[in-house]
C-alpha positions as CSV (number, residue, x, y, z in Angstrom):
1,M,-17.8,-17.7,-11.1
2,T,-17.2,-14.8,-8.8
3,T,-20.1,-14.3,-6.4
4,F,-21.0,-11.2,-4.5
5,P,-22.9,-11.4,-1.2
6,A,-26.3,-9.9,-0.6
7,H,-26.4,-6.6,1.2
8,A,-28.2,-6.0,4.4
9,P,-30.0,-2.7,4.9
10,I,-27.8,0.4,5.0
11,R,-28.2,2.8,7.8
12,L,-27.9,6.3,6.6
13,A,-27.1,9.4,8.6
14,A,-30.0,10.6,10.8
15,C,-31.7,14.0,10.8
16,P,-30.9,16.6,9.8
17,P,-31.1,15.3,6.2
18,P,-27.9,13.6,5.4
19,G,-25.5,15.0,2.9
20,L,-23.3,13.7,0.2
21,V,-20.4,12.8,2.4
22,A,-22.4,11.1,5.2
23,N,-24.4,9.0,2.7
24,T,-21.4,8.1,0.7
25,L,-19.4,7.0,3.8
26,A,-22.3,5.0,5.1
27,I,-22.6,3.1,1.8
28,A,-18.8,2.7,1.6
29,Q,-18.6,1.3,5.1
30,R,-21.3,-1.3,4.4
31,E,-19.7,-2.2,1.0
32,L,-16.3,-2.6,2.6
33,R,-17.7,-4.9,5.3
34,E,-19.5,-7.1,2.8
35,A,-16.5,-7.2,0.5
36,V,-14.0,-8.4,3.0
37,R,-16.4,-11.2,4.0
38,S,-17.0,-12.3,0.5
39,R,-15.4,-15.2,-1.3
40,W,-13.8,-13.1,-4.0
41,F,-11.8,-11.1,-1.4
42,I,-10.6,-14.2,0.4
43,L,-9.6,-16.0,-2.8
44,Y,-7.9,-13.1,-4.4
45,T,-6.0,-12.3,-1.2
46,L,-4.9,-15.8,-0.7
47,A,-3.9,-16.2,-4.4
48,F,-2.0,-13.0,-4.4
49,A,-0.2,-13.7,-1.2
50,V,0.7,-17.3,-2.0
51,L,2.0,-16.4,-5.5
52,G,3.9,-13.4,-4.2
53,L,5.4,-15.4,-1.3
54,S,6.4,-18.2,-3.6
55,L,8.0,-15.8,-6.0
56,S,9.8,-13.9,-3.2
57,Y,11.1,-17.0,-1.6
58,V,12.4,-18.6,-4.8
59,T,14.1,-15.5,-6.1
60,A,15.6,-14.6,-2.7
61,A,16.8,-18.1,-2.1
62,A,18.5,-18.0,-5.5
63,G,20.8,-15.2,-4.2
64,G,18.7,-12.0,-4.4
65,G,21.1,-9.8,-6.2
66,M,20.4,-6.6,-8.1
67,G,19.3,-6.5,-11.6
68,L,17.8,-4.0,-14.0
69,S,20.1,-1.2,-12.8
70,G,19.2,-1.5,-9.1
71,F,15.8,-3.0,-9.5
72,G,15.7,-6.1,-7.4
73,R,14.9,-9.4,-9.2
74,T,12.2,-10.1,-6.7
75,T,10.5,-6.8,-7.3
76,A,10.8,-7.2,-11.0
77,G,8.9,-10.5,-10.6
78,L,6.3,-8.9,-8.4
79,V,5.7,-6.3,-11.1
80,N,4.7,-9.0,-13.5
81,L,2.6,-10.7,-10.8
82,V,0.7,-7.4,-10.2
83,L,0.1,-7.0,-13.9
84,L,-1.7,-10.3,-14.0
85,V,-3.6,-10.4,-10.7
86,V,-4.5,-6.8,-9.7
87,P,-6.3,-5.8,-12.9
88,L,-8.4,-9.0,-12.7
89,M,-9.3,-8.1,-9.1
90,G,-10.3,-4.6,-9.9
91,L,-12.3,-5.4,-13.0
92,T,-14.3,-8.3,-11.5
93,A,-15.0,-6.5,-8.2
94,G,-16.3,-3.4,-10.0
95,A,-18.2,-5.4,-12.7
96,G,-20.2,-7.2,-10.1
97,S,-21.1,-4.2,-7.9
98,I,-24.0,-2.4,-9.6
99,A,-25.1,-5.3,-11.8
100,G,-25.2,-7.7,-8.9
101,D,-27.4,-5.5,-6.8
102,R,-29.7,-4.8,-9.8
103,E,-30.1,-8.5,-10.5
104,R,-31.0,-9.3,-6.8
105,G,-33.4,-6.3,-6.6
106,M,-31.2,-4.7,-3.9
107,L,-30.5,-1.7,-6.1
108,T,-34.2,-0.7,-6.2
109,Y,-34.4,-0.9,-2.4
110,L,-31.2,1.1,-2.0
111,L,-32.4,3.9,-4.4
112,A,-35.7,4.1,-2.5
113,Q,-33.7,5.5,0.4
114,P,-32.9,9.2,0.7
115,V,-29.7,8.9,-1.3
116,T,-28.7,10.0,-4.8
117,R,-27.3,7.7,-7.5
118,T,-24.0,9.5,-7.3
119,E,-23.8,8.7,-3.6
120,V,-24.5,5.1,-4.2
121,L,-21.9,4.8,-7.0
122,L,-19.2,6.7,-5.0
123,G,-20.0,4.8,-1.8
124,K,-19.6,1.4,-3.6
125,Y,-16.4,2.6,-5.3
126,L,-14.8,3.8,-2.0
127,G,-15.9,0.6,-0.2
128,L,-14.5,-1.7,-2.9
129,S,-11.3,0.4,-3.1
130,G,-10.8,-0.1,0.6
131,A,-11.1,-3.9,0.1
132,L,-8.6,-3.9,-2.8
133,I,-6.2,-1.8,-0.7
134,A,-6.4,-4.3,2.1
135,C,-5.9,-7.2,-0.3
136,I,-2.9,-5.7,-2.0
137,A,-1.4,-4.5,1.4
138,L,-1.7,-8.1,2.8
139,G,-0.2,-9.7,-0.3
140,L,2.8,-7.3,-0.7
141,G,3.3,-7.0,3.1
142,A,3.8,-10.8,3.3
143,C,6.2,-10.7,0.3
144,A,8.2,-7.9,1.9
145,A,8.5,-9.9,5.1
146,I,9.9,-12.9,3.3
147,M,12.3,-10.7,1.3
148,A,13.6,-9.1,4.5
149,W,14.0,-12.5,6.2
150,K,15.9,-13.9,3.2
151,G,18.1,-10.8,3.0
152,D,16.9,-9.8,-0.5
153,A,18.8,-6.8,-1.9
154,T,15.7,-5.0,-3.1
155,R,15.5,-1.5,-1.7
156,P,12.4,-0.7,0.5
157,A,11.7,2.3,-1.6
158,S,11.1,0.1,-4.6
159,L,8.5,-1.9,-2.7
160,I,6.8,1.2,-1.5
161,W,6.5,2.5,-5.0
162,L,5.3,-0.8,-6.2
163,G,2.6,-0.9,-3.5
164,G,1.4,2.7,-4.3
165,L,1.3,2.1,-8.1
166,S,-0.5,-1.2,-7.6
167,L,-3.2,0.6,-5.7
168,A,-3.5,3.2,-8.5
169,L,-3.8,0.4,-11.1
170,A,-6.4,-1.4,-9.0
171,M,-8.5,1.8,-8.6
172,G,-8.3,2.4,-12.4
173,M,-9.4,-1.1,-13.1
174,L,-12.2,-0.8,-10.5
175,S,-13.5,2.3,-12.3
176,L,-13.5,0.5,-15.6
177,G,-15.3,-2.4,-14.0
178,M,-18.0,-0.2,-12.5
179,L,-18.6,1.4,-15.9
180,V,-19.2,-2.1,-17.2
181,S,-21.5,-2.8,-14.3
182,V,-23.8,0.1,-14.9
183,L,-24.1,-0.9,-18.6
184,A,-24.9,-4.6,-17.9
185,R,-28.2,-6.0,-16.8
186,K,-26.9,-9.2,-15.3
187,A,-23.9,-9.8,-13.0
188,S,-22.7,-12.8,-15.1
189,V,-22.6,-10.6,-18.2
190,A,-20.8,-7.9,-16.3
191,V,-18.2,-10.2,-14.8
192,G,-17.7,-12.0,-18.1
193,T,-17.1,-8.6,-19.8
194,G,-14.6,-7.7,-17.1
195,V,-12.6,-10.9,-17.6
196,F,-12.6,-10.2,-21.4
197,L,-11.3,-6.7,-20.9
198,W,-8.6,-8.2,-18.6
199,L,-7.5,-10.5,-21.4
200,V,-7.5,-7.7,-23.9
201,L,-5.4,-5.4,-21.6
202,V,-3.0,-8.1,-20.5
203,F,-2.4,-10.0,-23.7
204,A,-4.0,-8.5,-26.8
205,T,-2.7,-5.0,-26.5
206,D,0.9,-6.1,-26.3
207,L,0.4,-8.2,-29.5
208,A,-1.4,-5.3,-31.2
209,L,1.4,-2.9,-30.4
210,M,4.0,-5.2,-31.8
211,A,1.9,-5.9,-34.9
212,G,1.2,-2.2,-35.4
213,A,4.8,-1.2,-35.0
214,I,5.8,-3.7,-37.7
215,A,2.8,-3.4,-40.1
216,M,2.2,0.4,-39.8
217,K,5.9,1.3,-39.2
218,L,5.0,3.3,-36.2
219,R,7.6,5.9,-35.1
220,I,9.1,5.6,-31.6
221,E,7.1,8.6,-30.3
222,E,3.9,7.1,-31.7
223,L,4.6,3.8,-30.1
224,F,5.2,5.5,-26.7
225,A,2.0,7.5,-27.1
226,A,0.1,4.2,-27.8
227,C,1.6,2.7,-24.6
228,L,0.1,5.5,-22.6
229,F,-3.4,4.4,-23.5
230,N,-2.8,1.0,-21.8
231,P,-2.8,1.4,-18.0
232,L,-0.9,-1.8,-17.6
233,Q,1.9,-0.5,-19.8
234,V,1.9,2.7,-17.8
235,F,2.2,0.8,-14.6
236,K,5.1,-1.3,-15.9
237,M,7.0,1.8,-17.1
238,W,6.3,3.8,-14.1
239,S,7.4,1.0,-11.7
240,L,10.7,0.8,-13.5
241,H,11.2,4.6,-13.6
242,A,10.2,5.1,-10.0
243,A,12.9,2.6,-8.9
244,D,15.6,4.4,-10.9
245,A,15.8,1.5,-13.3
246,S,16.6,2.1,-16.9
247,L,13.6,2.0,-19.2
248,D,16.0,0.6,-21.9
249,V,14.8,-2.8,-20.8
250,L,11.4,-2.0,-22.4
251,G,13.0,-1.3,-25.8
252,P,13.2,1.8,-28.0
253,A,10.0,3.3,-26.6
254,G,11.5,3.3,-23.1
255,L,14.8,4.7,-24.2
256,Y,12.9,7.5,-26.1
257,A,10.8,8.3,-23.1
258,T,13.8,8.6,-20.8
259,E,15.7,10.9,-23.2
260,E,12.8,13.0,-24.3
261,F,10.9,13.6,-21.1
262,G,13.3,12.9,-18.3
263,A,11.9,14.2,-15.0
264,W,8.5,14.8,-16.5
265,L,7.9,11.1,-16.9
266,H,6.4,10.9,-13.4
267,A,3.8,13.6,-14.3
268,I,3.0,11.9,-17.6
269,F,2.5,8.5,-16.1
270,G,0.5,9.9,-13.2
271,A,-1.8,11.8,-15.5
272,S,-2.4,8.7,-17.5
273,L,-3.3,6.5,-14.5
274,L,-5.4,9.4,-13.0
275,A,-7.4,9.5,-16.3
276,W,-8.1,5.8,-16.0
277,I,-9.4,6.3,-12.5
278,V,-11.5,9.4,-13.1
279,L,-12.9,9.2,-16.6
280,P,-14.5,5.7,-16.4
281,L,-16.0,6.7,-13.0
282,I,-17.5,9.9,-14.4
283,A,-18.9,8.0,-17.4
284,A,-20.4,5.4,-15.1
285,S,-22.0,8.1,-13.0
286,L,-23.5,9.8,-16.0
287,I,-24.9,6.6,-17.4
288,F,-26.1,5.4,-14.0
289,A,-28.0,8.6,-13.4
290,R,-30.0,8.1,-16.6
291,R,-30.8,4.4,-16.4
292,A,-33.7,2.7,-14.7
293,P,-32.7,0.7,-11.6
294,V,-34.1,-2.6,-13.1
């Protein structure tokens, strides 16, 4: 079970009365310090780095090469690794944030300080985002070092795009996890719900899309629109498109997207991931503002 450390008192900005930015940054700094010391950060970072290093070493040792129209085989493998690990990191980290403090009584203490609930939520979100950024940067950085050492043919631009999109995916999943956290009374329930959502997004939605395409005879444009509602599918398609790889490898929906939207695909994928970052966070803020701290 993922555990989250107890928080020490948070020092807010001194007089004059602190504002939104000062309070939010104070909470974010404390959240970041606690997150990087916690077991979940250490375990996720080690797991992500070890799996990425193993994948990079094996594929690079096999000859590197270029596949998927210029998309390196190692990077293609890292995309699938990110799809499995990063959403789980974001969901569980976000799910344990508010619910964990509520269960320990820390939330009541924090809200007794001269801070608003919006400042608390944003501060926690920014702090956990920083921890996730560090985790992903360490993991992908180690992978890039191995790939450079083994002379893998993957272009650096592909890895840069992969890193940026991984961060966007992590922040979207963190927003969703924090929405779960403000709804749950116990950290165990929140984290369990986060794991369930991860299973749904990673496995169930792919099966549902395939079943729906067959049973409901979905048209190609409808299938592509359905893919846009799954941030993991958006991440996969955008990673391929950003690296100038052909979306044909994703089937008819990818081919349709390339022919129909062309250069607009970046904007479409970006809007979809941005919605997953912003909308759950707004919903969490509205619900958190109306709920009792205990």
